[in-house]
C-alpha positions as CSV (number, residue, x, y, z in Angstrom):
1,M,187.1,0.4,-86.4
2,I,185.7,4.1,-87.7
3,R,185.1,1.7,-90.7
4,G,182.7,0.0,-89.4
5,A,181.1,2.4,-87.7
6,G,178.7,4.2,-88.7
7,I,178.9,7.4,-85.6
8,V,181.7,8.7,-84.6
9,Y,182.0,10.4,-81.3
10,A,184.3,13.2,-79.9
11,A,184.4,14.6,-76.7
12,G,185.2,18.0,-76.4
13,F,187.7,17.7,-74.8
14,F,190.1,16.1,-77.3
15,L,190.0,20.2,-78.4
16,T,192.3,21.2,-75.3
17,S,195.6,19.4,-76.2
18,G,196.2,19.6,-79.7
19,G,192.3,17.5,-81.0
20,V,191.6,19.9,-84.1
21,E,193.4,17.4,-86.4
22,C,192.2,14.2,-84.9
23,I,188.6,15.7,-84.4
24,E,189.3,17.0,-88.2
25,H,190.6,13.3,-89.3
26,L,187.6,11.6,-87.8
27,G,185.3,14.4,-89.9
28,E,187.5,14.2,-92.7
29,H,187.0,10.2,-92.7
30,V,182.8,10.8,-92.4
31,H,183.1,13.2,-95.1
32,A,185.2,10.2,-96.8
33,A,182.9,7.3,-96.1
34,A,179.1,9.6,-97.3
35,T,180.8,10.8,-100.0
36,A,181.8,7.2,-101.4
37,G,178.4,6.2,-100.2
38,N,178.1,4.9,-96.9
39,P,176.3,7.7,-94.8
40,K,177.7,8.3,-91.1
41,R,177.5,10.9,-88.4
42,F,180.1,12.5,-86.8
43,C,178.9,13.7,-83.3
44,M,180.3,16.1,-80.9
45,N,180.2,16.4,-77.0
46,L,180.6,20.0,-75.6
47,S,182.4,18.3,-72.5
48,A,182.1,21.6,-70.4
49,P,181.3,25.3,-70.3
50,F,185.0,25.9,-70.3
51,I,186.0,24.3,-73.4
52,C,183.3,26.8,-74.9
53,E,184.9,29.5,-73.3
54,F,189.5,29.3,-73.7
55,F,188.5,27.4,-76.5
56,T,186.4,28.9,-78.8
57,D,188.5,29.2,-82.3
58,Q,189.2,25.0,-81.9
59,L,185.6,24.8,-81.6
60,D,184.7,26.4,-84.7
61,A,187.5,24.6,-86.4
62,A,185.9,21.7,-85.5
63,M,181.8,22.3,-86.4
64,P,182.7,21.9,-90.4
65,Y,182.4,18.2,-89.6
66,V,179.3,17.9,-86.8
67,D,176.5,16.4,-87.4
68,V,175.3,16.4,-84.3
69,L,175.8,18.4,-80.9
70,F,175.4,16.9,-78.1
71,G,175.7,19.3,-74.4
72,N,173.9,20.6,-71.1
73,E,172.5,23.7,-70.4
74,T,175.3,25.2,-68.5
75,E,177.6,24.4,-71.8
76,C,175.1,26.1,-73.1
77,M,174.8,29.0,-71.7
78,A,178.7,29.1,-72.2
79,L,178.4,28.5,-76.2
80,G,176.2,31.2,-76.2
81,R,178.1,34.1,-74.2
82,A,181.2,33.0,-76.2
83,K,179.6,33.2,-79.6
84,R,177.7,36.7,-78.0
85,L,174.5,34.4,-79.4
86,G,173.6,35.5,-74.7
87,D,173.2,32.8,-72.6
88,D,168.8,31.2,-73.3
89,I,169.6,28.0,-74.2
90,A,166.7,27.2,-76.7
91,L,167.8,30.1,-79.0
92,V,171.4,29.3,-78.5
93,A,170.4,25.4,-79.9
94,L,168.9,27.5,-82.5
95,A,171.0,29.3,-83.2
96,T,173.9,26.1,-84.0
97,G,171.9,24.0,-85.1
98,Q,171.8,27.0,-88.5
99,E,175.3,26.5,-88.3
100,T,176.2,24.3,-92.1
101,N,178.9,21.6,-91.7
102,I,180.3,19.7,-95.3
103,F,176.8,18.1,-95.3
104,N,173.9,20.1,-94.4
105,K,172.7,21.7,-91.0
106,T,173.5,20.6,-87.1
107,S,172.2,19.1,-85.5
108,T,171.9,20.1,-81.6
109,C,171.0,18.5,-78.6
110,M,171.3,20.4,-75.7
111,S,170.0,18.9,-72.5
112,Q,168.2,21.0,-69.6
113,R,167.0,19.6,-65.7
114,N,164.9,21.0,-63.8
115,S,165.7,22.2,-60.4
116,P,163.9,21.0,-57.5
117,R,163.0,24.7,-56.7
118,E,161.0,25.1,-60.2
119,N,159.5,22.2,-60.9
120,D,156.9,24.1,-63.2
121,P,156.9,22.9,-67.3
122,S,156.5,25.7,-69.0
123,K,159.8,26.9,-68.3
124,N,161.3,23.4,-69.6
125,Q,163.7,25.8,-71.9
126,S,163.4,22.3,-74.6
127,N,159.6,22.5,-74.3
128,R,160.5,25.3,-76.9
129,L,162.0,23.1,-79.6
């Protein structure tokens, strides 16, 4: 099934129980396929703020394989604090996107919802990206 996939996706929850090896295996598969002329993308989701807070080493070990990193606003802020980047979502997303994976820079997709109390689109961090 993985051989035929153009996109390989893993949840960050894999990092909590020895999943770094699994992610490395998937990442190496994607890298080997791309090297052989069959480009694929490896995507990962941060999954929860505690992944960024307590599994930072595992996350760092997985990042060289990640082409696209997904997360929401609380996960992004937790990642920023764990990496000492602060909790400005736009800056964390941009800094994470500057990390280099095996082939090129990682793309980041960090979502942020407007709260019902704050529907001013100018305050939506995604507008700044």
